[in-house]
C-alpha positions as semicolon CSV with decimal commas, in nm:
position;residue;x (nm);y (nm);z (nm)
1;M;0,000;0,000;0,000
2;I;0,291;0,237;0,061
3;A;0,386;0,197;-0,306
4;R;0,031;0,275;-0,419
5;K;0,013;0,580;-0,195
6;S;0,360;0,695;-0,295
7;S;0,273;0,669;-0,662
8;L;-0,048;0,865;-0,601
9;I;0,154;1,138;-0,429
10;M;0,404;1,137;-0,712
11;A;0,133;1,144;-0,979
12;T;-0,043;1,441;-0,820
13;N;0,287;1,615;-0,754
14;I;0,398;1,567;-1,113
15;T;0,065;1,700;-1,238
16;D;0,099;1,997;-1,004
17;A;0,456;2,047;-1,124
18;I;0,350;2,045;-1,490
19;M;0,084;2,308;-1,425
20;A;0,327;2,511;-1,212
21;Y;0,574;2,499;-1,499
22;V;0,304;2,616;-1,742
23;A;0,249;2,914;-1,513
24;L;0,624;2,977;-1,497
25;F;0,646;2,956;-1,878
26;F;0,384;3,229;-1,921
27;I;0,556;3,444;-1,659
28;A;0,891;3,401;-1,836
29;R;0,753;3,472;-2,183
30;Y;0,510;3,757;-2,104
31;M;0,646;3,921;-1,789
32;G;1,020;3,852;-1,749
33;P;1,265;3,803;-1,464
34;R;1,200;4,134;-1,285
35;D;0,832;4,075;-1,205
36;F;0,902;3,715;-1,108
37;G;1,196;3,833;-0,900
38;I;0,971;4,070;-0,704
39;I;0,743;3,776;-0,621
40;G;1,047;3,566;-0,527
41;F;1,173;3,839;-0,295
42;A;0,830;3,883;-0,133
43;M;0,801;3,509;-0,076
44;G;1,152;3,501;0,065
45;F;1,088;3,795;0,298
46;V;0,760;3,663;0,437
47;G;0,897;3,309;0,433
48;L;1,160;3,409;0,690
49;F;0,878;3,455;0,943
50;T;0,658;3,159;0,853
51;F;0,839;2,942;1,110
52;L;0,631;3,128;1,370
53;S;0,320;2,958;1,231
54;N;0,475;2,615;1,285
55;L;0,724;2,602;1,574
56;G;0,736;2,224;1,541
57;F;0,365;2,171;1,615
58;D;0,283;2,048;1,263
59;T;0,527;1,761;1,300
60;A;0,414;1,698;1,659
61;H;0,053;1,671;1,539
62;I;0,144;1,408;1,279
63;K;0,357;1,224;1,535
64;R;0,093;1,205;1,809
65;I;-0,194;1,102;1,580
66;S;0,020;0,832;1,415
67;E;0,093;0,700;1,765
68;G;-0,280;0,648;1,826
69;K;-0,365;0,946;2,050
70;D;-0,728;1,059;2,071
71;L;-0,799;1,218;1,731
72;G;-1,064;1,473;1,838
73;T;-0,855;1,607;2,126
74;C;-0,547;1,629;1,906
75;I;-0,738;1,823;1,640
76;G;-0,891;2,065;1,890
77;T;-0,557;2,135;2,056
78;F;-0,379;2,173;1,723
79;L;-0,649;2,403;1,584
80;V;-0,630;2,653;1,870
81;T;-0,249;2,642;1,872
82;K;-0,220;2,701;1,497
83;L;-0,461;2,996;1,495
84;G;-0,250;3,164;1,761
85;L;0,075;3,092;1,576
86;I;-0,060;3,214;1,240
87;S;-0,167;3,540;1,405
88;L;0,182;3,575;1,553
89;M;0,336;3,522;1,207
90;A;0,117;3,789;1,047
91;V;0,180;4,052;1,317
92;T;0,556;3,987;1,317
93;T;0,582;4,015;0,937
94;V;0,399;4,348;0,930
95;G;0,608;4,469;1,223
96;A;0,929;4,371;1,042
97;V;0,835;4,584;0,739
98;F;0,766;4,888;0,954
99;F;1,082;4,829;1,160
100;W;1,290;4,811;0,842
101;R;1,140;5,131;0,702
102;F;1,086;5,360;1,000
103;V;1,329;5,238;1,266
104;M;1,622;5,131;1,051
105;G;1,545;5,404;0,797
106;R;1,586;5,161;0,507
107;G;1,359;5,112;0,210
108;F;1,292;4,862;-0,067
109;E;1,399;4,876;-0,431
110;S;1,050;4,999;-0,521
111;S;0,708;5,051;-0,366
112;T;0,597;4,743;-0,561
113;H;0,832;4,529;-0,352
114;E;0,673;4,647;-0,028
115;L;0,315;4,606;-0,148
116;A;0,397;4,259;-0,279
117;I;0,510;4,157;0,071
118;F;0,169;4,236;0,221
119;I;-0,015;4,052;-0,057
120;I;0,209;3,744;-0,033
121;L;0,147;3,747;0,342
122;G;-0,215;3,662;0,255
123;Y;-0,086;3,375;0,041
124;F;0,099;3,228;0,340
125;I;-0,192;3,284;0,580
126;F;-0,424;3,071;0,365
127;E;-0,152;2,811;0,322
128;R;-0,091;2,784;0,696
129;L;-0,462;2,766;0,773
130;S;-0,482;2,474;0,531
131;T;-0,210;2,285;0,720
132;I;-0,452;2,249;1,012
133;F;-0,645;2,004;0,798
134;Q;-0,367;1,864;0,583
135;A;-0,143;1,769;0,876
136;T;-0,432;1,556;1,005
137;F;-0,473;1,388;0,666
138;K;-0,098;1,318;0,652
139;A;-0,099;1,170;1,003
140;E;-0,367;0,923;0,893
141;T;-0,189;0,875;0,555
142;K;-0,505;0,989;0,376
143;I;-0,315;1,073;0,063
144;S;-0,598;1,160;-0,173
145;K;-0,743;1,402;0,084
146;T;-0,401;1,557;0,131
147;H;-0,331;1,616;-0,237
148;L;-0,671;1,685;-0,392
149;P;-0,682;2,040;-0,243
150;N;-0,331;2,111;-0,375
151;F;-0,435;1,989;-0,718
152;I;-0,741;2,215;-0,727
153;A;-0,540;2,510;-0,593
154;T;-0,277;2,461;-0,861
155;I;-0,541;2,466;-1,135
156;A;-0,688;2,788;-0,996
157;R;-0,348;2,953;-0,948
158;T;-0,220;2,852;-1,293
159;G;-0,532;2,988;-1,462
160;A;-0,504;3,315;-1,273
161;I;-0,131;3,350;-1,353
162;I;-0,188;3,286;-1,725
163;F;-0,461;3,552;-1,727
164;V;-0,235;3,802;-1,550
165;A;0,059;3,730;-1,783
166;I;-0,121;3,751;-2,117
167;S;-0,320;4,057;-2,003
168;G;-0,001;4,256;-1,957
169;F;-0,034;4,307;-1,582
170;G;0,259;4,334;-1,341
171;A;0,400;4,194;-1,020
172;I;0,115;4,309;-0,794
173;E;-0,150;4,131;-0,999
174;L;0,079;3,827;-1,013
175;A;0,095;3,827;-0,632
176;F;-0,285;3,831;-0,615
177;A;-0,294;3,531;-0,853
178;Y;-0,089;3,331;-0,604
179;V;-0,327;3,427;-0,323
180;F;-0,623;3,329;-0,539
181;G;-0,491;2,974;-0,572
182;H;-0,441;2,933;-0,198
183;I;-0,795;3,048;-0,124
184;F;-0,905;2,737;-0,316
185;L;-0,654;2,530;-0,118
186;F;-0,811;2,641;0,208
187;I;-1,173;2,595;0,097
188;T;-1,116;2,247;-0,050
189;S;-0,922;2,129;0,256
190;L;-1,198;2,258;0,482
191;L;-1,467;2,074;0,286
192;L;-1,278;1,744;0,308
193;F;-1,237;1,798;0,683
194;K;-1,606;1,853;0,761
195;N;-1,676;1,503;0,905
196;Y;-1,392;1,513;1,157
197;S;-1,476;1,550;1,523
198;I;-1,317;1,843;1,708
199;K;-1,296;1,812;2,086
200;R;-1,205;2,064;2,350
201;P;-0,831;2,131;2,373
202;T;-0,661;2,001;2,686
203;K;-0,354;2,118;2,874
204;E;-0,222;1,761;2,883
205;C;-0,243;1,730;2,504
206;F;-0,078;2,068;2,452
207;N;0,207;1,974;2,687
208;D;0,245;1,642;2,504
209;Y;0,275;1,830;2,174
210;T;0,519;2,078;2,324
211;V;0,759;1,806;2,440
212;F;0,806;1,694;2,079
213;A;0,771;2,040;1,921
214;V;1,032;2,233;2,122
215;P;1,337;2,061;1,963
216;M;1,168;2,104;1,626
217;I;1,143;2,483;1,664
218;I;1,503;2,523;1,558
219;V;1,454;2,268;1,279
220;S;1,152;2,443;1,127
221;S;1,292;2,794;1,167
222;S;1,638;2,704;1,037
223;A;1,498;2,517;0,736
224;L;1,294;2,823;0,641
225;I;1,597;3,049;0,680
226;I;1,790;2,831;0,435
227;A;1,495;2,828;0,194
228;N;1,434;3,204;0,196
229;L;1,737;3,402;0,308
230;D;1,922;3,362;-0,022
231;K;1,647;3,538;-0,219
232;V;1,640;3,826;0,029
233;L;2,020;3,865;0,015
234;I;2,025;3,856;-0,365
235;Q;1,765;4,134;-0,369
236;M;1,958;4,332;-0,105
237;F;2,294;4,320;-0,285
238;W;2,186;4,287;-0,649
239;S;1,841;4,334;-0,810
240;A;1,497;4,188;-0,871
241;E;1,619;4,044;-1,201
242;D;1,886;3,843;-1,023
243;V;1,623;3,713;-0,780
244;G;1,418;3,611;-1,083
245;Y;1,707;3,410;-1,225
246;Y;1,759;3,228;-0,898
247;F;1,389;3,186;-0,812
248;S;1,306;3,034;-1,151
249;S;1,591;2,783;-1,111
250;A;1,477;2,699;-0,760
251;R;1,122;2,636;-0,881
252;I;1,245;2,393;-1,146
253;C;1,466;2,215;-0,891
254;G;1,168;2,191;-0,657
255;F;1,006;1,960;-0,911
256;I;1,302;1,722;-0,878
257;V;1,256;1,685;-0,502
258;L;0,903;1,556;-0,559
259;A;1,025;1,197;-0,597
260;G;1,177;1,198;-0,252
261;S;0,902;1,396;-0,084
262;S;0,637;1,166;-0,233
263;I;0,786;0,876;-0,041
264;G;0,896;1,079;0,261
265;E;0,544;1,204;0,320
266;L;0,444;0,848;0,408
267;L;0,764;0,739;0,578
268;F;0,742;0,957;0,888
269;P;0,397;0,847;1,014
270;M;0,461;0,483;0,916
271;I;0,801;0,470;1,085
272;S;0,644;0,632;1,390
273;N;0,376;0,362;1,391
274;F;0,630;0,078;1,355
275;Y;0,847;0,233;1,626
276;S;0,555;0,232;1,869
277;K;0,531;-0,143;1,798
278;K;0,912;-0,185;1,831
279;D;0,932;-0,328;1,479
280;T;1,286;-0,217;1,392
281;R;1,322;-0,469;1,108
282;R;1,035;-0,313;0,912
283;I;1,180;0,034;0,971
284;K;1,518;-0,059;0,821
285;E;1,359;-0,234;0,524
286;M;1,139;0,067;0,454
287;I;1,427;0,314;0,471
288;N;1,658;0,106;0,250
289;R;1,395;0,046;-0,017
290;S;1,283;0,411;-0,014
291;E;1,640;0,537;-0,049
292;R;1,705;0,307;-0,344
293;Y;1,399;0,417;-0,541
294;I;1,450;0,785;-0,457
295;S;1,809;0,759;-0,581
296;M;1,713;0,566;-0,894
297;I;1,453;0,827;-0,992
298;T;1,635;1,145;-0,891
299;F;1,982;1,090;-1,039
300;P;1,879;1,099;-1,408
301;M;1,658;1,404;-1,353
302;V;1,940;1,605;-1,193
303;F;2,217;1,503;-1,431
304;G;1,985;1,551;-1,729
305;I;1,903;1,912;-1,633
306;V;2,270;1,991;-1,569
307;A;2,376;1,851;-1,907
308;L;2,095;2,024;-2,099
309;A;2,090;2,351;-1,901
310;E;2,139;2,583;-2,198
311;P;1,866;2,446;-2,430
312;A;1,640;2,388;-2,128
313;V;1,650;2,757;-2,028
314;H;1,599;2,866;-2,389
315;I;1,300;2,636;-2,444
316;L;1,140;2,605;-2,100
317;L;1,176;2,973;-2,003
318;S;1,308;3,233;-2,248
319;D;1,632;3,394;-2,358
320;S;1,576;3,672;-2,104
321;F;1,659;3,408;-1,840
322;N;1,994;3,309;-2,000
323;P;2,189;3,453;-1,701
324;A;2,026;3,174;-1,498
325;I;2,213;2,900;-1,692
326;P;2,502;2,878;-1,438
327;V;2,246;2,839;-1,159
328;F;2,075;2,560;-1,355
329;R;2,408;2,377;-1,365
330;I;2,465;2,404;-0,988
331;L;2,136;2,412;-0,797
332;P;1,995;2,074;-0,915
333;F;2,257;1,900;-0,702
334;Y;2,085;2,048;-0,398
335;A;1,765;1,874;-0,509
336;L;1,949;1,542;-0,533
337;I;2,107;1,570;-0,186
338;N;1,782;1,691;-0,034
339;A;1,589;1,397;-0,181
340;L;1,843;1,143;-0,056
341;T;1,823;1,293;0,294
342;I;1,445;1,252;0,328
343;P;1,436;0,884;0,443
344;Y;1,685;0,954;0,721
345;T;1,507;1,267;0,844
346;S;1,184;1,064;0,856
347;H;1,372;0,790;1,042
348;L;1,504;1,016;1,317
349;L;1,171;1,192;1,364
350;G;0,982;0,861;1,362
351;I;1,196;0,714;1,641
352;N;1,159;1,022;1,862
353;K;1,500;1,179;1,793
354;P;1,407;1,534;1,684
355;K;1,714;1,677;1,858
356;L;1,939;1,495;1,611
357;V;1,747;1,648;1,321
358;R;1,788;1,984;1,495
359;N;2,166;1,937;1,518
360;R;2,189;1,869;1,145
361;I;1,984;2,172;1,048
362;L;2,186;2,397;1,281
363;T;2,504;2,292;1,104
364;M;2,341;2,360;0,768
365;V;2,198;2,701;0,852
366;F;2,529;2,826;0,997
367;L;2,724;2,710;0,693
368;N;2,460;2,840;0,453
369;L;2,453;3,182;0,617
370;V;2,833;3,219;0,612
371;L;2,863;3,102;0,251
372;N;2,578;3,326;0,132
373;I;2,739;3,632;0,289
374;I;3,075;3,545;0,130
375;L;2,955;3,438;-0,214
376;I;2,654;3,659;-0,298
377;P;2,765;4,024;-0,243
378;K;3,044;4,204;-0,427
379;D;3,121;4,390;-0,107
380;I;2,979;4,514;0,222
381;Q;3,073;4,881;0,214
382;S;2,976;4,954;0,574
383;L;3,233;4,697;0,690
384;G;3,488;4,767;0,418
385;L;3,477;4,406;0,297
386;T;3,535;4,295;-0,062
387;L;3,362;3,962;-0,130
388;V;3,321;3,712;-0,414
389;G;3,015;3,868;-0,581
390;L;2,865;3,564;-0,756
391;S;2,503;3,675;-0,702
392;A;2,255;3,393;-0,780
393;A;2,529;3,142;-0,862
394;G;2,684;3,209;-0,522
395;A;2,352;3,135;-0,352
396;A;2,331;2,808;-0,547
397;I;2,681;2,703;-0,439
398;A;2,602;2,787;-0,076
399;T;2,284;2,581;-0,086
400;V;2,450;2,276;-0,242
401;L;2,745;2,277;-0,001
402;S;2,531;2,322;0,311
403;Y;2,293;2,041;0,210
404;T;2,587;1,813;0,130
405;V;2,735;1,862;0,477
406;G;2,391;1,804;0,630
407;Y;2,351;1,480;0,435
408;I;2,688;1,347;0,551
409;Q;2,602;1,433;0,910
410;I;2,262;1,263;0,911
411;R;2,401;0,949;0,745
412;I;2,667;0,919;1,015
413;V;2,403;0,962;1,285
414;S;2,176;0,698;1,130
415;W;2,466;0,455;1,117
416;K;2,563;0,511;1,478
417;L;2,206;0,496;1,601
418;S;2,049;0,213;1,400
419;K;2,335;0,066;1,196
420;I;2,175;0,175;0,869
421;A;2,469;0,139;0,633
422;F;2,532;0,325;0,309
423;D;2,382;0,147;0,009
424;F;2,665;0,118;-0,243
425;K;2,413;0,055;-0,520
426;I;2,365;0,431;-0,523
427;L;2,712;0,452;-0,681
428;L;2,573;0,253;-0,975
429;H;2,305;0,520;-1,014
430;L;2,577;0,786;-1,004
431;F;2,783;0,602;-1,266
432;S;2,488;0,551;-1,502
433;A;2,372;0,913;-1,465
434;S;2,726;1,039;-1,533
435;I;2,752;0,843;-1,859
436;M;2,406;0,964;-1,957
437;S;2,495;1,329;-1,886
438;I;2,816;1,308;-2,093
439;V;2,619;1,180;-2,392
440;L;2,348;1,446;-2,349
441;Y;2,600;1,727;-2,314
442;W;2,780;1,610;-2,630
443;I;2,447;1,614;-2,813
444;S;2,364;1,963;-2,682
445;I;2,691;2,117;-2,809
446;N;2,680;1,942;-3,146
447;I;2,309;1,960;-3,227
448;D;2,106;2,280;-3,208
449;I;1,809;2,190;-2,981
450;K;1,546;2,459;-3,032
451;R;1,205;2,290;-3,003
452;W;1,035;2,138;-2,701
453;Y;0,985;1,805;-2,875
454;E;1,355;1,792;-2,959
455;L;1,440;1,851;-2,593
456;F;1,182;1,590;-2,492
457;G;1,325;1,336;-2,736
458;V;1,681;1,392;-2,615
459;G;1,558;1,353;-2,257
460;L;1,391;1,021;-2,341
461;L;1,714;0,905;-2,505
462;G;1,896;0,992;-2,185
463;L;1,652;0,789;-1,975
464;G;1,697;0,495;-2,210
465;I;2,074;0,514;-2,168
466;Y;2,046;0,546;-1,790
467;F;1,811;0,253;-1,731
468;G;1,986;0,049;-1,999
469;I;2,315;0,075;-1,810
470;L;2,140;-0,010;-1,482
471;Y;1,984;-0,313;-1,649
472;L;2,322;-0,434;-1,773
473;L;2,462;-0,385;-1,423
474;K;2,163;-0,585;-1,284
475;E;2,055;-0,292;-1,071
476;F;1,728;-0,242;-1,260
477;T;1,557;-0,583;-1,276
478;H;1,234;-0,733;-1,404
479;D;1,105;-0,722;-1,045
480;D;1,160;-0,345;-1,040
481;Y;0,983;-0,313;-1,374
482;D;0,684;-0,521;-1,257
483;F;0,671;-0,332;-0,928
484;I;0,660;0,004;-1,106
485;L;0,390;-0,114;-1,350
486;D;0,173;-0,246;-1,067
487;T;0,224;0,071;-0,867
488;L;0,114;0,284;-1,162
489;N;-0,190;0,067;-1,241
490;I;-0,458;0,329;-1,307
491;K;-0,752;0,100;-1,228
492;K;-0,612;0,007;-0,887
493;M;-0,518;0,370;-0,823
494;L;-0,870;0,499;-0,892
495;S;-1,016;0,224;-0,674
496;Y;-0,790;0,330;-0,386
497;I;-0,880;0,700;-0,428
498;M;-1,255;0,635;-0,427
499;K;-1,234;0,411;-0,119
500;E;-1,038;0,670;0,078
501;I;-1,263;0,962;-0,012
502;K;-1,578;0,762;0,070
503;R;-1,433;0,672;0,409
């Protein structure tokens, strides 16, 4: 069943990703990097404060429900807690804008930047309200209920973005289009939640949540700093266009992580459930198998984008985004490392070791912060420092290096704690993907790839090379092929979706 649910997550995520790319395509072709960069900056700025709406309670909610705690009491306690935290996030964000302007005496590149922040704040408020319902669905591994609202929201947002782009509007209207999509996310999630029982919150339940959430505060806040600080720093030291180059690359790389997150979304509650039953054998089997399939899927995607970066930017975005090509050749490696880390993060959280996850993220955020400050700006005049000045490419290097160190750290911890050894079959995936990327890069410099179907055909050729090598090395077997076909069986998938929604 985990395979069926994982494939459903991946299918909906891929569909969402395709529609998100369509929206990005229209932004790139009709609006350009500046407008998209303003949205990226606004999301980065507000995103720095979104940890206040979480503080580890989202993960604690999933953890406690998956352990079999009373569902109604958990929902009631979580609901009241989240409403308070979301209010705190909104007030702090608004206060930060006024502090920056009137206390520090600083401004933004334009008035559009400031207004976009307040609009994108609405986007995050609706998103965080939706997590009240979606965290409950995830805890119960109700995958169709978790992803149907996202699917509907993506349709609404994509339609609104296309309308804004082709109508000749600007960044402010684009910000409203993002909010429009998340209004649908909230409404759909609420409708699917209507039959759940909500009981009175209790002090005991809140304290139980807090015990798990407190170590996760640093995890959630630090992860959001890594995800958002780079965009803010690029805007501060460079321009909205540079943010647009980086933000567009990050959005494309986000699609790559879907393979890992599709499996990781199920791993945490299931590992937590097995841990409560002291079934360590099942936990190890689940982690090893998940890591193998995540690696097998993610390697060709990353190496393919790196090899075909130049025609990909030209075809998938536009020539106005050509300065983003170096970022496209660096940032995908972050997506690979991030995906490979997911099973081990789920493992540590599932066996009640959030402090170890916290330690990893602290290492990452410190390294990321230092590297961003060194690599992004040309100089810091107030301190008389001359720095590297790589702009968006510097942010990409900082992200990749910090995630690599975090991956090494969490693998060492997993080995010491549970003797989960490194799977050397991953090196076969690396070898096959490297051969594939060499062939694709040779094709890209010798053949002028200008049409989407040409890029698609070259990509399919690359996949054929990759899996062909794995087959010859006996790493991709008939059992894997049969497993994938059964997992993607549409009839069985629809049957599962209808059963879950009816329940």
